[in-house]
Wavefront OBJ file of the C-alpha trace (Angstrom):
o trace
v 258.020 56.059 -134.453
v 256.203 53.410 -132.418
v 255.852 49.945 -133.904
v 253.189 47.578 -132.583
v 253.515 43.977 -133.659
v 250.563 42.592 -135.623
v 249.211 39.026 -135.345
v 250.121 38.391 -138.981
v 253.781 39.263 -138.462
v 256.490 36.617 -138.363
v 257.774 35.587 -134.985
v 260.515 38.020 -133.988
v 262.892 35.170 -133.244
v 262.717 34.059 -136.892
v 263.875 37.331 -138.418
v 266.952 39.486 -137.936
v 265.544 42.986 -137.355
v 266.568 45.364 -140.136
v 267.724 48.012 -137.676
v 270.089 45.531 -136.041
v 271.263 44.171 -139.397
v 272.349 47.651 -140.449
v 273.703 48.597 -137.018
v 276.194 45.914 -136.061
v 277.674 48.091 -133.324
v 274.257 48.537 -131.733
v 273.690 44.780 -131.928
v 276.980 44.123 -130.148
v 276.128 46.675 -127.500
v 272.699 45.121 -126.932
v 274.385 41.726 -126.577
v 276.705 43.237 -123.991
v 273.733 44.625 -122.097
v 272.086 41.212 -122.043
v 275.307 39.647 -120.774
v 275.428 42.179 -117.953
v 271.797 41.431 -117.137
v 272.543 37.701 -117.041
v 275.392 38.210 -114.586
v 273.224 40.395 -112.379
v 270.388 37.882 -112.339
v 272.683 34.933 -111.640
v 273.994 36.670 -108.532
v 270.574 37.671 -107.189
v 268.282 34.882 -108.449
v 268.098 33.150 -105.089
v 266.559 36.314 -103.625
v 264.076 37.003 -106.407
v 260.419 36.244 -106.883
v 259.493 33.206 -108.982
v 258.734 35.154 -112.149
v 259.694 33.232 -115.290
v 260.390 35.671 -118.124
v 261.986 33.118 -120.453
v 260.172 32.657 -123.733
v 258.866 36.216 -123.707
v 257.355 37.662 -126.885
v 260.075 39.799 -128.415
v 259.510 43.204 -129.965
v 255.762 43.505 -129.317
v 256.235 47.283 -129.260
v 259.487 48.761 -130.562
v 261.065 52.125 -131.363
v 263.481 53.294 -134.051
v 265.668 54.751 -131.313
v 268.895 53.609 -129.714
v 268.526 51.705 -126.458
v 269.976 53.157 -123.286
v 272.941 51.004 -122.193
v 272.045 48.495 -119.491
v 274.728 49.850 -117.170
v 273.226 53.338 -117.325
v 269.618 52.275 -116.849
v 270.578 50.216 -113.789
v 273.040 52.638 -112.199
v 271.246 55.950 -112.729
v 267.971 55.597 -110.857
v 265.448 57.385 -108.694
v 264.279 54.905 -106.079
v 264.276 56.854 -102.827
v 263.471 53.741 -100.817
v 267.143 52.894 -101.334
v 268.619 56.395 -101.194
v 268.334 59.780 -102.867
v 271.517 59.747 -104.961
v 271.267 58.241 -108.440
v 273.848 55.566 -107.562
v 272.275 54.633 -104.203
v 269.673 52.126 -105.475
v 272.215 49.913 -107.252
v 274.456 49.916 -104.190
v 271.811 49.553 -101.472
v 269.342 47.215 -103.201
v 271.735 44.466 -104.258
v 270.616 42.137 -101.434
v 266.932 43.109 -101.503
v 264.927 39.896 -101.038
v 261.838 39.741 -103.289
v 261.135 36.029 -102.912
v 257.623 34.973 -101.853
v 256.265 38.303 -103.117
v 252.539 38.845 -102.727
v 250.127 41.623 -103.655
v 246.997 42.509 -101.716
v 243.996 43.404 -103.898
v 241.034 45.244 -102.377
v 238.295 47.774 -102.978
v 235.640 47.847 -105.690
v 236.241 44.419 -107.208
v 234.738 40.952 -106.898
v 237.988 39.060 -106.432
v 239.793 40.333 -103.354
v 242.601 38.895 -101.307
v 246.351 38.415 -101.139
v 247.894 36.724 -104.155
v 251.391 35.493 -104.929
v 252.926 37.375 -107.824
v 253.546 34.218 -109.859
v 249.871 33.257 -109.448
v 248.738 36.675 -110.672
v 250.843 36.257 -113.804
v 250.015 32.601 -114.401
v 248.865 31.942 -117.946
v 249.802 35.410 -119.188
v 252.341 35.998 -121.957
v 255.332 38.133 -121.007
v 255.924 40.756 -123.704
v 258.934 42.867 -124.597
v 258.042 46.519 -125.069
v 260.621 49.172 -125.869
v 259.408 52.445 -124.365
v 260.754 55.917 -123.850
v 261.138 56.826 -120.181
v 260.948 60.544 -119.372
v 261.855 61.752 -115.879
v 260.318 64.920 -114.472
v 263.928 66.037 -113.890
v 264.232 66.436 -117.700
v 266.362 63.393 -118.506
v 265.216 60.372 -120.491
v 266.053 56.801 -121.494
v 264.879 54.104 -123.923
v 264.366 50.759 -122.177
v 263.252 47.284 -123.342
v 260.810 46.273 -120.611
v 259.281 42.842 -120.030
v 255.788 42.538 -118.637
v 252.090 42.095 -119.223
v 249.427 44.715 -119.997
v 248.173 46.004 -116.659
v 244.588 45.971 -117.932
v 244.664 42.213 -118.456
v 245.790 41.721 -114.874
v 243.208 44.090 -113.411
v 240.390 42.432 -115.329
v 241.097 39.134 -113.566
v 240.016 40.772 -110.295
v 236.650 41.776 -111.841
v 236.416 45.470 -110.918
v 232.875 46.738 -110.365
v 231.228 49.727 -112.026
v 232.178 51.939 -109.073
v 235.900 51.422 -109.750
v 236.858 54.799 -111.227
v 240.494 54.767 -110.095
v 243.208 52.284 -109.191
v 245.554 52.957 -106.269
v 248.984 51.338 -105.821
v 251.335 51.065 -102.862
v 255.029 50.212 -102.553
v 256.455 47.916 -99.888
v 257.126 49.699 -96.594
v 259.984 47.958 -94.813
v 262.781 50.281 -93.572
v 264.945 47.281 -92.705
v 264.949 46.012 -96.290
v 264.623 49.476 -97.819
v 267.093 51.651 -95.875
v 266.067 54.848 -97.645
v 262.755 54.661 -95.779
v 264.651 55.279 -92.553
v 264.800 58.936 -93.605
v 261.674 61.080 -93.861
v 262.457 62.398 -97.332
v 258.920 61.367 -98.353
v 255.814 60.240 -96.517
v 256.201 56.448 -96.649
v 254.924 54.174 -98.037
v 255.099 55.425 -101.602
v 251.618 55.577 -103.143
v 250.407 56.226 -106.683
v 247.203 56.096 -108.662
v 245.662 56.076 -112.102
v 242.255 56.730 -113.508
v 240.707 53.395 -114.473
v 240.864 54.116 -118.215
v 244.565 54.996 -117.902
v 245.212 51.786 -116.003
v 243.331 49.753 -118.612
v 245.029 51.428 -121.582
v 246.945 48.925 -123.764
v 250.235 50.797 -123.315
v 250.202 50.592 -119.509
v 252.521 47.775 -118.490
v 252.927 45.735 -115.335
v 256.649 45.127 -115.712
v 258.625 42.226 -114.243
v 261.836 42.511 -116.243
v 264.024 44.450 -118.632
v 266.757 43.709 -121.179
v 265.570 40.132 -121.476
v 265.887 39.265 -117.774
v 263.977 39.603 -114.512
v 263.694 43.079 -113.005
v 266.856 44.316 -111.247
v 266.238 45.337 -107.647
v 267.219 48.951 -108.230
v 264.682 49.274 -111.045
v 261.663 48.189 -109.005
v 261.877 44.427 -108.495
v 259.958 42.288 -108.613
v 257.057 44.206 -110.156
v 256.421 47.825 -111.125
v 254.315 49.929 -113.428
v 255.539 51.444 -116.684
v 253.317 54.205 -118.079
v 255.312 55.606 -121.000
v 253.357 58.833 -121.574
v 253.715 59.971 -117.966
v 256.701 61.184 -115.982
v 258.698 58.344 -114.487
v 257.653 58.839 -110.867
v 254.133 57.680 -111.791
v 255.561 54.229 -112.574
v 255.487 52.983 -108.986
v 257.980 50.254 -108.021
v 257.931 47.133 -105.806
v 254.129 47.039 -105.618
v 252.475 45.232 -102.688
v 248.922 46.668 -102.778
v 246.346 47.419 -105.465
v 243.003 48.979 -104.609
v 240.038 49.822 -106.830
v 238.288 52.976 -105.655
v 235.625 55.483 -106.660
v 237.744 58.460 -105.554
v 240.985 59.925 -106.836
v 243.659 58.332 -104.628
v 246.483 60.270 -102.986
v 249.886 60.166 -104.688
v 253.207 60.596 -102.929
v 254.730 63.458 -104.895
v 251.462 65.365 -105.042
v 251.226 65.071 -101.247
v 254.833 66.233 -100.940
v 254.491 69.259 -103.224
v 251.059 69.737 -104.833
v 252.128 72.904 -106.632
v 254.846 71.010 -108.491
v 253.390 67.522 -109.049
v 249.856 66.894 -110.219
v 247.843 63.691 -110.167
v 248.080 63.109 -113.924
v 251.733 64.108 -114.508
v 251.555 63.553 -118.252
v 254.701 64.490 -120.170
v 253.903 67.925 -121.565
v 256.612 70.205 -123.002
v 254.170 73.137 -122.816
v 253.737 72.924 -119.039
v 256.934 73.677 -117.152
v 257.825 72.467 -113.729
v 257.771 75.535 -111.439
v 261.560 75.324 -111.133
v 262.641 74.282 -114.635
v 261.511 73.968 -118.238
v 260.059 70.733 -119.583
v 260.488 71.723 -123.251
v 263.764 69.835 -123.684
v 265.391 66.763 -122.187
v 268.783 65.097 -121.864
v 268.765 61.564 -123.218
v 271.201 59.594 -121.070
v 274.303 58.897 -123.161
v 273.837 61.903 -125.457
v 275.615 65.246 -125.255
v 273.004 67.568 -126.745
v 269.482 68.011 -125.444
v 266.498 67.109 -127.587
v 262.953 68.420 -127.861
v 260.458 66.766 -125.528
v 257.482 65.220 -127.316
v 253.890 65.702 -126.216
v 252.839 62.717 -124.098
v 256.449 61.559 -124.539
v 255.715 60.691 -128.170
v 252.570 58.644 -127.455
v 250.002 61.351 -128.227
v 248.375 59.398 -131.042
v 247.633 56.545 -128.654
v 246.613 58.404 -125.477
v 245.526 61.978 -126.244
v 241.878 60.898 -126.456
v 241.986 59.983 -122.753
v 242.165 63.681 -121.958
v 239.792 65.095 -124.555
v 238.229 68.309 -123.329
v 240.538 68.589 -120.311
v 242.670 71.675 -119.690
v 246.107 70.059 -119.527
v 247.567 73.098 -117.784
v 245.015 72.706 -115.006
v 245.032 68.907 -114.884
v 248.810 68.621 -114.979
l 1 2 3 4 5 6 7 8 9 10 11 12 13 14 15 16 17 18 19 20 21 22 23 24 25 26 27 28 29 30 31 32 33 34 35 36 37 38 39 40 41 42 43 44 45 46 47 48 49 50 51 52 53 54 55 56 57 58 59 60 61 62 63 64 65 66 67 68 69 70 71 72 73 74 75 76 77 78 79 80 81 82 83 84 85 86 87 88 89 90 91 92 93 94 95 96 97 98 99 100 101 102 103 104 105 106 107 108 109 110 111 112 113 114 115 116 117 118 119 120 121 122 123 124 125 126 127 128 129 130 131 132 133 134 135 136 137 138 139 140 141 142 143 144 145 146 147 148 149 150 151 152 153 154 155 156 157 158 159 160 161 162 163 164 165 166 167 168 169 170 171 172 173 174 175 176 177 178 179 180 181 182 183 184 185 186 187 188 189 190 191 192 193 194 195 196 197 198 199 200 201 202 203 204 205 206 207 208 209 210 211 212 213 214 215 216 217 218 219 220 221 222 223 224 225 226 227 228 229 230 231 232 233 234 235 236 237 238 239 240 241 242 243 244 245 246 247 248 249 250 251 252 253 254 255 256 257 258 259 260 261 262 263 264 265 266 267 268 269 270 271 272 273 274 275 276 277 278 279 280 281 282 283 284 285 286 287 288 289 290 291 292 293 294 295 296 297 298 299 300 301 302 303 304 305 306 307 308 309 310 311 312 313 314
C-alpha cells in the first residue's frame, strides 16, 4: 500500500507514526540505520557536494513494508563504475570526490548550460519517499530516499515542444571510477526516459537516503529513482541531461538488446531470457515473494502505457 501525504495532514515530525509505535524493534533498527548513515556522512562530508538535506519533508510517500537495513542497502550494490561484485562499490567508492558537482543541460530546452548541483536544487524542498527497489536480477529492497521530483527540476530548464525524451549520462572518469578501467560496459553509462515518464510525480531526482546525503556507492551525489522500473534505469552520478526528440540510447540495451529494453518496466509476466521475473528475493528475507506489476505502482503509472504491448515494449 502506497501512502501519499496530503496537504491537510499534520507535519510528520509532530506525530509518532502508528507503524513505528506498534513496532518498537523496527523503530530501533531504523534509528541504528540513521546512526550508521551519520557516521558514513561524517567521514566523507569533506568530499561531497554541497547538498543540504537537513529539514527534509518526512514521509511524503511511505509504504507499510519493512525498510531494508542501511548496511544491506549500502553494501549490496550494482554500480559497475566501481566494480562488478556487489561489495565492490562500498569498498572502491569510499574516497570518491563529488564536491563542486555540476550538470550540463542541453538539447530541446530554452535554458541550457552547466549548472552546479546546489544551484539546480536551490529553493526546492527535499522530500523523503519510501520506495520499493526491484533489480532485474530478481532481488528487491525498500529504501527511504531523499530528493525532489524530477519533473520540477526539468521544468526549470523550459523544455520545448520537441522534447519527447530525456537522456542522462553518468560521469566518465576511470581515475575516480576504477571500474571504468575495464570494458565490462560501453562507458559512459547512459540512460533515458520518455518525457512523460520523466515528468511523472513518482520519478525522483535523489540526493540522499536514510535521512542523510547520498552514499557514494549508491550514486552520489545525484541519481534517478524510478520505482516502477528495474533498478538499472535509475542512473547514478549524473553529469549530463539532454532533451531530445528521439529515443536515446541506453547502456544495457546497447549491451544486450534482446535482454534489456528501453522501457524496462517491472513486469512479472515478461521473463528475462535467462530467468523468471515472476518472483523476487527481498534482501533480508528467506522466502521469495510474488513480484507486483509495475513493482506495485500500477495504479499510478499504468496509464502511461495504455494501448502498448508490454511484451513488445519491454
